[in-house]
Structure formats: structure tokens, C-alpha cells
N, C-alpha and C positions, 0 to 999 in steps of 0.2 A: 504494500500500500504506500503510495507516495506521501511525502511529508505534508503537503498542502491538504490532501484529502483527509489524512489522519487528523490534522489540526481542525478541519471543518467539523468533523463528527465528534472529536473529543471535547471541543469547546462547549458542546451541549451538556456534557457531564461536568465541565469545569467552567461555569459562566464567567469567572474572573479573567479567563484567558481569551475572551471573545474579541478583544481589540486587536489581536494578532492576525485575524482573518482580513485580508484586503477587501475593501468595498468593491462590489461589482461595477464594472464599467457600464456606462450608459450605452444604449444601442447606437451603432454607427449610422449617421445620417448624412446623405449627400445633399449639399445645398446647391440648388439650381437657380437661385435668386428668386424665382417666382414661387417655388415650393420646395419643401424638404422631402426626401425620399429615403425610406428605411431600406438599407442594403440587404440585410439577411432575407433569404427566401422564405423563411417562416416568421419573420418579424411582422407584427401587426400593431397599429396604433389604436389606443382605446378612444382617443378623442381627436377631432380635427380642429385646429386653432386657425381662425381666419383673422388676418391682420390688415387693417386699413392703414393707408398712408398718414391719416390724421391722428393715429395712435389708438383708435378704438379697436378692441379685440373681443371676439366671441369664440368660445370653444363649445363644440357640440359632440356628443357621444356618438361614435359610429354605430352603436347598437340601435340608435333611433333612425338611422338612414333607411328610408322606405323605398325610395326611387331616385334614380339618377338619369338625367337626360343630357345628351350632347347634340346641339344644333349649331352648325358652323355660323349661322347668321345671328344667333342669340348668345351662344356660349354654353356653359355647363350649368344646369339647374339641378340642385340637390334638395330633396324633400325630407326634412327631419321632423316627423310628426306634422304639426300644424305650421312649423317654421319652414319657409321657402328661401333658399339661398341661390343667388344667381352670380356666376363668375363670368365676367366679360373680359375679352382680350383677344390675343392672336396666337395661333399655333397651339391651341389648348389640347389638341389631340395629335400633335406632331411627335414623332419619335425623337427624343433627345439623345438617347444612346440606345443600343439594342435592347428591346423589350421594356423601355421606360417611356411611358406617355402619361401625362397628367390624368386624363380621364380614366384610363385603364388602372392606374395606380390608386386612384380614389376608390374604385370598385373593389380592389383587393385590400383596402384599409392600410396602405403603406405610405400614406401622406400624412405626416404629423402636423404640418402647417402650410398655409398658402399666404403669400404676401402680395398686397396691392403695390404696384410700382409707383415710385415717385417720379417727378419730371426728369431728374438726372438719369435714373435707371432706364426710363423710356427712351431717352436720347442715345444712350450707350448700347442698347440692345440691337442685335442684328436682325435681319429680316426672318431668318429661320428659327430664332429663339422663341421659347414660350414666354409670353408676357401677359401678366394679369393687370389689366387697365382699371378694372372696377370690380368690387365685391359688394353686392347688395343684400341686405337682410331686412 
């Protein structure tokens, strides 16, 4: 049995030694400016945090997500119970890297946050990048 594993289980018997166990690392998240993406194939986010450029933030539990729609002319519409969220922007269903798309990742609960772009971010973004121009709730 490895020392780390032995420490983990023996600390239950000796609570005074619990501080020797290193804290777990937080899940690795890729930052694509417009949204975060959980890298692990089995990682899932419990909540979706929506950040507006003016500082307002709302977090909604993925467990309440009833329906998700993508319409290129409107954007992404998420239905959390009676709460309706609309995400407007460009390239919202574009492949950022192999098998990573915002809409698809939302369906798989792998997006912990979405960020509305400020003016500087909008001007720096390229034509092919995913850009969230407005989040409405």
C-alpha cells in the first residue's frame, strides 16, 4: 500500500493527523474567454454561472435544465424551470477545438460559467471565435 493511500485511510483512525493529507485539486478548467470548459471526460458541473459585463451574476443548477435550444438567428435558449435564459453572440455552436462546442458542452453539463464580452474583448476576438455578446434573464 502506498504511503499516501495509507495516510488517507489511517487518518480516519487518527483524526489529529488529518492535516497531512493534501487538499484535492480543483477540476481543471479550460478558459475560452466566452466560457469555461471542464476537461475531464467524466467531469460535470453542478451549476452554470452566467456573468454579465456589468458585474451581475446568476448561477443556476443544471438539475433544473429542462430544455435547450440553438437557433443561429437567436442564439442559445436555456429553460431552467420557469426561468428562461437567452445567450446571444456569434459562433455559439462552432467547434473551438475537436469535440468542444459551447452548445454541445452545455448539454453535457461541462460548462461551469459563461461570460458576456466587454467592448475590448469584442474588438480583440477573431471572426471564428465564440463570442457571447449578451446574456438575458
